[in-house]
C-alpha positions in Angstrom: -82.5 129.4 -67.0 -82.5 132.7 -67.6 -83.2 135.5 -65.3 -85.2 138.8 -66.0 -86.2 142.0 -64.0 -88.6 144.6 -65.6 -91.2 147.1 -64.2 -94.3 145.3 -65.6 -94.7 142.2 -66.6 -97.9 141.5 -68.5 -99.8 138.3 -68.7 -101.7 138.0 -71.9 -102.0 139.8 -75.0 -105.4 140.3 -75.8 -107.1 143.6 -76.2 -106.1 144.3 -72.5 -102.7 143.1 -72.3 -101.5 144.6 -75.6 -102.9 148.0 -74.6 -101.1 147.8 -70.8 -97.9 146.6 -72.1 -98.1 149.4 -75.4 -99.0 152.3 -72.2 -96.0 151.2 -69.6 -93.9 150.8 -72.5 -95.0 154.9 -73.5 -94.5 156.0 -69.6 -90.6 154.5 -70.1 -91.1 151.7 -68.3 -89.1 147.9 -69.2 -92.4 145.8 -70.2 -92.0 141.7 -70.6 -95.3 140.3 -72.8 -96.6 136.7 -72.2 -98.4 134.7 -73.8 -99.3 130.9 -73.6 -101.1 130.4 -76.8 -101.0 132.1 -80.1 -99.5 136.0 -80.0 -103.2 137.8 -80.1 -105.1 135.9 -77.1 -108.7 134.3 -77.5 -109.7 137.6 -79.1 -107.6 137.0 -82.2 -107.5 133.4 -82.1 -110.4 132.3 -81.0 -113.0 135.3 -80.3 -113.6 138.8 -81.3 -112.0 138.9 -84.5 -112.4 135.4 -85.5 -116.5 135.3 -85.1 -116.9 138.9 -86.5 -114.7 138.0 -89.6 -117.0 134.7 -89.9 -119.8 136.8 -90.1 -118.7 139.3 -93.0 -117.5 136.7 -94.4 -120.7 134.6 -94.9 -123.0 138.3 -95.8 -120.5 138.9 -98.5 -119.9 135.4 -99.9 -123.5 134.1 -99.6 -124.1 137.4 -101.1 -126.5 137.6 -98.2 -127.6 141.2 -98.7 -128.8 141.0 -102.5 -131.6 139.1 -101.4 -133.8 142.1 -101.3 -132.9 142.6 -105.1 -132.8 139.3 -106.7 -134.6 136.9 -104.6 -133.2 134.1 -102.3 -131.4 132.6 -105.8 -128.6 134.6 -105.4 -127.8 133.0 -102.7 -124.4 130.7 -103.7 -123.3 128.0 -101.4 -120.3 128.9 -99.4 -118.0 126.5 -97.7 -115.9 125.5 -95.0 -112.7 126.5 -96.8 -114.1 129.5 -98.1 -114.1 130.8 -95.0 -111.3 130.0 -93.5 -109.4 131.2 -96.3 -110.8 134.5 -94.7 -110.8 134.1 -91.4 -106.6 133.1 -91.3 -106.3 136.0 -94.1 -107.6 138.4 -91.0 -106.3 137.0 -88.1 -102.7 136.8 -89.8 -102.8 140.6 -91.2 -104.1 141.5 -87.6 -101.2 139.0 -85.5 -98.1 140.8 -87.9 -99.6 144.2 -87.1 -99.1 143.2 -83.2 -95.8 141.9 -83.6 -94.9 145.3 -85.4 -96.1 147.2 -82.4 -94.7 145.7 -79.5 -90.8 145.6 -81.4 -91.7 149.5 -82.3 -92.2 149.7 -78.3 -89.3 147.5 -77.3 -91.5 145.1 -75.8 -90.2 141.7 -75.0 -92.5 138.8 -75.9 -92.2 135.7 -74.7 -94.3 132.6 -75.2 -95.0 130.1 -72.7 -97.3 129.9 -69.5 -97.0 132.1 -66.8 -96.3 130.5 -63.3 -96.1 132.7 -60.1 -93.3 131.4 -57.7 -94.1 134.1 -55.4 -96.5 137.2 -55.5 -92.9 138.9 -56.6 -91.7 136.9 -59.2 -93.2 134.0 -62.1 -91.5 131.5 -64.3 -92.6 130.7 -67.7 -93.1 127.0 -68.6 -93.3 125.2 -71.9 -95.8 122.9 -72.4 -94.1 120.3 -70.7 -94.0 122.3 -68.0 -90.2 123.3 -67.7 -89.1 126.5 -66.5 -88.0 128.8 -69.5 -87.1 131.8 -67.7 -87.6 133.6 -64.2 -89.1 137.1 -64.5 -88.6 139.4 -61.6 -90.9 142.6 -61.7 -92.2 146.2 -59.9 -95.7 145.9 -61.1 -97.8 142.6 -62.7 -100.8 143.1 -65.1 -103.3 139.5 -65.6 -104.8 140.0 -68.6 -105.5 136.2 -69.7 -108.6 136.8 -70.7 -112.1 133.8 -70.6 -112.7 130.4 -72.0 -115.5 128.9 -72.5 -117.2 126.9 -69.8 -117.1 123.2 -70.2 -118.8 121.4 -67.6 -117.6 117.7 -67.1 -121.0 116.0 -67.7 -121.0 117.8 -71.5 -119.3 115.4 -74.2 -117.7 117.3 -75.6 -115.3 116.6 -79.3 -113.8 118.2 -82.7 -116.9 116.9 -84.9 -120.2 117.1 -83.2 -120.5 118.7 -79.6 -118.7 121.9 -80.0 -117.6 125.1 -77.6 -116.9 128.1 -79.1 -113.5 127.6 -79.7 -114.3 124.3 -81.4 -116.5 125.5 -83.2 -114.2 127.7 -85.5 -111.9 124.5 -86.2 -115.1 122.4 -87.8 -114.4 120.9 -91.0 -118.0 121.4 -92.7 -121.2 123.4 -92.6 -123.9 121.6 -90.8 -127.4 121.1 -92.3 -128.8 121.8 -88.7 -127.5 122.9 -85.6 -128.5 123.3 -81.6 -127.5 126.1 -80.1 -127.5 125.8 -76.4 -127.8 129.5 -74.7 -129.3 132.6 -76.1 -126.8 135.1 -75.0 -124.2 137.0 -76.8 -122.3 134.9 -78.4 -124.9 131.7 -78.9 -127.0 134.4 -80.8 -124.5 135.7 -82.6 -123.5 132.1 -84.1 -126.8 131.1 -84.4 -127.7 134.0 -86.8 -124.3 133.3 -88.4 -125.4 129.4 -89.5 -129.1 130.6 -89.9 -127.6 132.6 -92.7 -125.8 129.9 -93.9 -128.9 128.1 -94.8 -128.2 126.0 -91.6 -131.5 124.6 -89.4 -130.5 126.5 -86.4 -132.7 126.0 -83.4 -131.9 127.6 -79.6 -132.7 126.4 -76.6 -132.6 128.5 -73.5 -134.5 129.1 -70.1 -135.1 132.7 -70.5 -138.3 133.7 -72.5 -136.5 135.4 -75.0 -133.0 135.8 -77.0 -130.7 138.1 -75.6 -133.1 139.5 -72.4 -130.5 141.9 -71.5 -131.3 143.9 -74.4 -134.3 146.7 -74.5 -137.3 144.4 -74.9 -138.0 146.2 -78.1 -134.9 145.7 -79.7 -134.6 141.7 -79.1 -138.3 140.8 -79.9 -137.2 143.0 -83.5 -134.6 141.0 -84.0 -136.2 137.3 -83.1 -138.7 138.5 -85.0 -136.6 138.9 -87.8 -134.5 135.6 -87.2 -137.7 133.8 -87.1 -138.2 134.8 -90.7 -134.7 133.9 -91.5 -136.0 130.0 -90.6 -134.4 130.5 -86.2 -136.3 128.7 -84.2 -136.3 129.9 -80.8 -137.5 127.2 -77.5 -137.9 129.3 -74.7 -138.1 127.8 -70.7 -136.0 124.6 -72.2 -133.2 123.6 -69.2 -131.0 120.6 -70.8 -130.9 117.4 -68.7 -128.7 114.8 -70.9 -126.7 116.1 -73.9 -125.6 112.6 -75.6 -123.7 112.3 -79.1 -125.4 109.7 -80.6 -123.6 108.1 -84.1 -123.4 111.6 -85.7 -125.5 113.4 -84.6 -126.4 115.2 -81.1 -129.1 115.1 -79.3 -130.7 117.3 -76.2 -133.1 115.8 -73.5 -134.8 119.0 -71.7 -136.0 119.0 -68.0 -139.7 118.6 -69.5 -138.9 116.0 -71.5 -138.8 117.7 -75.1 -135.8 116.0 -77.1 -133.9 117.8 -80.0 -131.4 116.3 -82.0 -129.4 118.0 -84.8 -126.1 117.5 -86.6 -124.0 119.7 -84.6 -124.9 121.5 -81.1 -122.5 124.5 -79.9 -122.6 124.6 -76.0 -122.6 128.8 -75.5 -124.1 128.8 -71.7 -121.2 131.0 -70.1 -117.9 131.5 -69.9 -115.3 131.6 -66.8 -112.0 133.6 -65.8 -108.9 132.0 -67.3 -106.4 131.9 -64.3 -106.2 128.0 -63.4 -102.4 127.5 -64.1 -101.4 130.9 -62.9 -100.6 129.8 -58.9 -101.4 132.5 -56.9 -104.3 133.1 -54.3 -106.4 136.2 -55.1 -109.5 137.1 -54.2 -112.0 136.4 -56.8 -116.0 137.1 -57.4 -119.2 135.3 -56.8 -118.9 134.5 -60.4 -115.6 133.6 -60.6 -113.6 136.0 -61.7 -110.6 138.0 -60.1 -112.0 141.0 -57.8 -110.3 144.1 -58.4 -110.5 147.5 -57.0 -111.3 151.0 -59.1 -107.7 151.0 -59.7 -107.6 147.0 -61.4 -105.6 146.2 -58.2 -106.4 143.1 -57.3 -105.9 141.4 -53.2 -102.0 142.2 -54.1 -101.6 145.9 -54.8 -99.0 145.7 -56.7 -100.5 142.6 -59.4 -103.2 144.4 -61.4 -105.9 142.8 -63.8 -107.7 143.6 -66.8 -110.4 143.0 -69.5 -112.2 139.5 -69.6 -110.5 138.0 -66.5 -112.1 140.2 -64.6 -115.6 139.5 -65.7 -118.1 142.2 -67.4 -118.7 143.2 -69.6 -116.4 141.2 -71.2 -115.2 143.1 -74.8 -112.7 143.7 -76.2 -113.0 147.7 -76.5 -113.5 147.8 -72.5 -110.3 145.9 -72.0 -108.4 147.5 -74.1 -109.2 150.5 -72.0 -108.9 148.9 -68.9 -105.5 147.5 -69.8 -104.6 151.1 -70.7 -105.6 152.5 -67.4 -104.3 149.8 -65.3 -100.9 150.4 -66.7 -101.5 154.2 -65.5 -102.5 153.2 -61.8 -99.8 150.8 -61.8 -96.8 153.7 -62.8 -99.3 157.0 -60.7 -99.9 158.6 -64.0 -103.0 161.0 -63.8 -105.9 159.4 -65.6 -109.2 160.2 -66.4 -111.7 157.9 -64.2 -113.4 154.7 -66.2 -116.5 156.2 -68.5 -119.3 155.5 -66.7 -121.3 154.7 -69.9 -120.3 153.0 -73.1 -121.6 151.5 -76.2 -122.2 147.8 -76.5 -122.1 145.9 -79.8 -123.3 142.3 -80.8 -122.6 141.1 -83.9 -125.8 139.6 -84.6 -126.6 139.5 -88.5 -128.1 142.0 -88.5 -126.0 143.5 -86.0 -127.2 145.6 -82.4 -125.4 148.4 -80.6 -126.8 150.8 -77.7 -125.7 152.6 -74.5 -127.7 154.1 -72.1 -130.7 153.3 -70.8 -133.4 150.7 -71.9 -137.3 151.3 -71.4 -137.5 149.2 -69.0 -135.2 150.6 -66.5 -136.7 153.8 -66.9 -140.0 152.1 -66.0 -138.3 150.7 -62.9 -136.8 153.9 -61.7 -140.1 155.9 -62.4 -138.8 158.3 -65.3 -141.3 159.8 -67.4 -139.9 159.4 -70.8 -140.8 159.3 -74.4 -139.4 157.3 -77.7 -138.4 158.5 -81.0 -138.4 155.2 -83.5 -137.3 155.1 -87.4 -137.4 152.4 -89.2 -135.0 151.0 -91.9 -137.8 151.2 -94.7 -138.2 154.6 -94.2 -134.5 155.3 -95.0 -133.1 155.4 -98.8 -129.6 153.9 -97.7 -131.1 151.1 -96.3 -132.9 150.2 -99.6 -129.8 150.9 -101.5 -127.9 148.4 -99.5 -130.2 145.8 -100.1 -130.9 145.8 -95.6 -134.4 147.5 -95.7 -136.4 144.4 -94.8 -135.0 144.5 -90.6 -133.6 147.5 -88.9 -134.7 150.4 -86.6 -133.5 153.4 -84.7 -135.1 153.6 -80.9 -134.5 157.3 -79.3 -135.5 157.4 -75.9 -135.2 160.8 -74.1 -137.0 163.1 -71.0 -140.3 164.2 -71.9 -139.6 167.3 -70.1 -136.2 167.9 -70.4 -136.1 166.5 -73.6 -132.2 165.1 -72.6 -131.6 161.9 -74.6 -131.0 159.0 -71.8 -130.9 155.8 -74.7 -129.8 155.2 -78.2 -130.8 151.6 -79.5 -130.7 150.5 -82.9 -131.1 147.5 -84.7 -129.9 146.6 -88.0 -126.9 147.4 -90.8 -124.0 148.9 -89.7 -125.4 149.8 -86.1 -122.5 149.3 -84.3 -120.9 152.2 -86.3 -124.1 154.5 -86.0 -124.1 154.0 -82.4 -120.7 156.6 -81.7 -123.0 159.2 -82.8 -125.6 158.7 -80.2 -122.8 157.9 -77.2 -121.1 161.2 -78.3 -124.3 163.2 -78.5 -124.7 161.7 -74.8 -121.6 162.1 -73.5 -122.6 166.2 -73.7 -125.7 166.2 -72.7 -127.7 166.4 -75.8 -130.9 166.9 -76.3 -133.6 164.7 -78.8 -133.8 168.3 -80.5 -130.3 168.3 -81.6 -131.0 165.5 -84.1 -133.4 167.6 -85.5 -131.1 170.7 -85.7 -128.3 169.4 -88.2 -128.2 168.4 -91.8 -127.1 164.3 -92.1 -125.5 163.4 -95.5 -127.9 161.6 -97.6 -128.6 159.0 -98.4 -127.0 157.8 -95.1 -128.3 155.3 -92.7 -127.5 158.5 -90.2 -130.3 160.3 -91.3 -132.5 157.8 -89.0 -131.1 159.8 -86.2 -133.3 162.6 -87.3 -136.2 160.7 -88.3 -136.5 159.1 -85.0 -135.7 162.5 -83.3 -139.1 164.3 -85.5 -141.0 161.1 -84.8 -140.0 161.3 -80.8 -140.7 165.1 -80.9 -144.2 164.9 -82.9 -145.7 163.0 -80.1 -144.9 165.4 -77.3 -146.3 168.1 -79.3 -149.7 166.6 -80.5 
C-alpha cells in the first residue's frame, strides 16, 4: 500500500475543500484532495449547481417569462430528458474546470473514503473497505459537507418518496407533489415544480414559507407562488408518511391527509462525517464545532463549509475553506466578513443582506423603508417579469445609514451586490439618489426605492 506524506490533506472536494486546497497550494504547500463520490462533491453533483441549473432550464425551456406577452398558451411541455440534458452539460463542464484547476496547482486528487487511523494519519479506502493509500499530513481540512436528514421511519425509495438528492434522478415530471418543509430547499424545489405545471402542496409546521426572511419579502413571494398555483398548508406536522401503490400519502397530527404522485422530504440536513472515525467535538445541532480560525477540537484539524453548519452556502464555504488554509499555515488574513448576502433561488429568486424589519423593531431602532416594485421598472416589462418583484431598502431614520437590502424578483441574486458594497462602505440612502443608473436596468430599483424612502421622511 502506498504511503503519502503531505503538508495539507483535504477531505471533500466541494466549495470549501476546493478553495482550501488551492489556497494551500498557492502558499507553496504539498496538498492532497480526497473525495468519496464524484469530483465537486455535493455542491456540483447533487446540490447547488444541479438545482440552480434545473431552475434555469425550467425557465428557459418552458418559456416561463414569455407569459407576460403571450399568455399561458406559450408555455411548452418539458420532459425530464430535456432537463437532464441541460443538467449534465453544466455539471460536466464544471467538473472539467475543477480537474484542470487541481492539475494546474499540482494538487493530487484521490478517489475514496477517508478514515482516520489516528489524529495524524488517515487511510483512503474503496467501496469495499479495502485500504488504497495511507496519508500522513501536517494539517487536515474536513470539508465533507452535509446530506439530507433521512429518518428511519420515512420509507424512502427512488420513485415516489424522495429527498433532494434522489429527486435529481427521477424519470418523469409528476402531476402532483407534496413538499415537506418550507425552508430554503423545500421552497426552491416547490417553486420549480410549480413552474413546470405540477400541483404542489407544501406542508410546514410554521405559519409561512421561509420564516427567516423579512416578513414582507416572504409574504410577497408566498402570494406570488399562490397565484401560480402552489398551495401552502401551515401548522402541519406529519405523523405518518407512506407509499400507497404509486402514490405518496402524508397523515398529519391534526388528522388531515394529503396525497400526491411524489413526495419531497426537505426537513433538514446533517453533517456528513459518519465514516471519518475521528472523535470531534460537535455542536448541539450535530455539526463539527470550530473556533474563529476554523480549528476543531484537534488544533491541527480544521473544518469548513456545510459540515460546520449555518449558513451552509457555497459562497460562504469557499471563503471559509480559503481562510482555514491561511490560518493553518499562519498566513495573515482578514477576519470573516460580519455580513454577507444570502441568495434563495426560488422562482422568482430572493436575496438580501443586513437587517430585517423584525430585527430592527426588536432592537428599538427608529428606521424607515423605501420600496420599488418591479412594475415600476421598464426593464422588468421588457423581460416579461413585471408581475412580481420588489426592492426594499431599510435605513436609519436619523442618520439615513443603510441598514438592510432585500430584493425579490428577476436577477435579485445579482442585484444584491450593489447594496452589499454600499453597506460595506457605510453608505446612506441618499447615495442611490445621487447616482445615475443605466436605463433600462433592474438596478434602477435602488434609485426608485431610495426616492420612495426619502420622500417619507421629508413629507
